[in-house]
N, C-alpha and C positions, 0 to 999 in steps of 0.2 A: 247793295251798298257795300262799301269796304267793310272788312273786319275791324272789330273793336282794336284800337292800339294797345299794345302791351308795355311799351315804354314811351317816354317823353318824345313826340315827333312833332315837328313843325311843317306845316305845309305853307305855300305862298299865302300872305295876307296883307292886308292894309294896316295903317296906324290905327290905334284907339282914337275915336272921334267923340266929341261931346254933343250929345242930343239935347239935354236939358241940364238943369242944375243937378239931378240926380241920375242921370242916364247917360251910359256911354255904349258904344256899338263898335264892332269891328266885323269886316267882311273877309272871308278867306276863299280860296279857291281849291276846289276838290277835282282832281285831275280825272277825266272820263275819256274814254275811246272817242266821242264825238265832240270833245272840247271841254275846257274847264268850266265847272259848275259853281255858282256862287252858293255860299252858305254863311250865315251870320250868327255872331253871338251878341247877346244883350246883357248888359250889367245895369241893375237897379240898385240904388243906394238907400237903405232905410235911413230913418231920422236920427238913429244913434250911430249911423256910420258904417253898419255892417252891409256887406254886398250879398245880392242875390245874383247868381250867375244862370242865365237862362241859354240852354243850347250851347255847352262849353266848347271852344276852341283852343287848341294849345298855341301860345304865342311865342315869338322871339323873347329872349330874356329881357331885353330893354322895354318891351310892351308889357311884360309881366311886372316888372318893377314898377311901371307907371300905373298899372292897375291897383296894385298893392298900396300905392300912395293914395289912391282914391278911397280906399278902405279895405278891411280884411275880408276875404272870401269866406263866407259863412253858410250860405245855402247854395246848392247845386241843384238847378231843376233840369232834369232830363225829360224834355216835353213830349217825347213819344219813343216807341222801341226803335224807330229809324234814326234817332239822333243820340245815340250812345256811344258813338265811336271814340270820344276823347273822355267819356265819363271815368274809366278806370284810372287813367293816368293823373286826372284832376284830383281824384280822391287820395291818390297816392302822394301826390305833392301837398295837398292839405287834408291830412287824416281826420282833423276834426270837423270837416264840413259836413252838413246834413244833406243827403241825397233825397230829393222829392221827385216823384214820377206819377202821372196819373195811374189810376187803378187798373185801367185795361192794359197798360203797358208793363205792369209790375213784373211779371214774370219774365220777359225778355230783358228788362233792364237789369233785374236781379241777377240774371246769369253773368252780367259783366261787373256789376258793382252792387253792394248792398244797399237796398232802398230803405231809407228810415221812415217815410211816410208817404201816403198817396194823397192826404189832405193836410193842410196846415194853416195856421193862423199866425202871421207875422207879429200881430199885436201892434200893427202900425198902418194907419189908415192910407198912407201913401203907396202901399204896395199890396196888392191882393193877388193870391195864387187861386186858380180855379181850374177844375176840369171841364171841358167844353161839352155842354149837352149836344147830343146828336152824333156823337163820336164812339159811343159805347165805351167811354173812359179812356180812349187812346190818344187823346190830345189835350195838352195842358196850355194855359195862357197866362198872362199877367195883365193886370190893369194897374198902371202907375200915374199918380197925381204928382205933378211937378209945378214949379213956379210958372211955367209956360203954358200949362193945360194938362189935358189927360192923354196919356198915350196907352193904346192897346197893343200888347206884345203877342203875336200869334207864332205858330210854328208851321204846319203843312197846309192849313186851311186855305190860305190865299197865297198865291204866287204873283210876283211882279217883275219877271224877268224879260227885259226887252228882246227883241229878235236879234239874232247873232247872223253874221256874214258867213258865206262858204256853204260847203256841203253839210258840214257839222250843224250850222246854224239852221239849215233847211230841215235836217232830221229832227232837231229840237222844236222847230216850229210845227211841224205836222204831228209830232207826238204830243203836242200841247203844253210842252215845258215853257215856250215863250209866247209873247203876245204883245200887242200895243197897249193894252189896259191890264189893271189888276184882274186876275182870274183865278178860278178853281184850279187846283192841280191836274195833271194829266190823269187819265182814267184809272190807270194802275193804283196811283197813290190815292186819289179820291175815294176809291172803293174801300180803302183801308181807313181813311180819315173821316169820310161821310157816310154814317151809317143809318141815320134817322133825319131825312130832309125837313120835315115839319119842326122837329125840335131844334135843329141848327138854324133854320130860318128865323124862328122866333128869338133865338139868341142874338143873331146878326141885327135884328131890328131893335133889341134891347141895348145893344152897344152902340148902335147909330144914335140912340137918345141919351148917350153918355154927356154930362156936363162937361162943356168946354172940350171936347175931343179934338185934339190937335193933329194926331198922326196915328198911323198903324205901322208898327214894325213887324216885318215879316222874316222868317228865316231864309227864304229863297228871293232875293230881288231886292229893288229899291224901296225905300220908306215911302209910304203913301200919306203925303201931307197936304195934297190938293183935294179939297171936300172929302175927307174920309168917311164921314156919315154918309154921304151920298154913294159912296162905293159900296159900303155895306149893305145899304137899302137895295142897290142894284142887284148885288149878288144874292140876297134875300129873294127877290123877284125870281131869279133863275131857278130857285128851289121850289117854286110853286108847281112845276110840272109834275 
């Protein structure tokens, strides 16, 4: 992974898009030797207007202004030690932001930016921060309740990147980075993110039963909005071996 940025640096990205009444998202491109790799930031707004930034991406100034109009950035969730690249520069831009990271990622994230908490209650039923069971504390997630239903925000646990053309696309496909369906990450990432299969399987099944589950937002790839509960159950079955 690229080294954490030390000054505000903007890589190519889309415009902020509205997912639900209290949810925004934006997708950026991370240049890699085999082709650009998608990464996503998700923004959840609490009922009092404060923003929870999940897996921060530095944006062009026009998009940052639009973000600030949505609400004040107040919480910065670094969901794993692999997603800390923009954390330091976000903290420098918003010094009062509280940095949250899962316990297992604390040491690595804290090397880049001081971590304020590894567990946190927003005291708002619409947004829940949790550390994912089965990851030895290395992965964080959000559960967000909106007018349109419930959204599960994940990091490295599920990838949903379509196959790409060309030689670079072939390399991504055979390495497990892309596929026709939502899938677990390639083996190298999966070994870091999935440490206890039974515990994670149980959690996936619990999420599948969430009331009015509308979508799953993942850090890498398209939003899963077609039968998200079914996707979680199918992935849970894959952990039975």
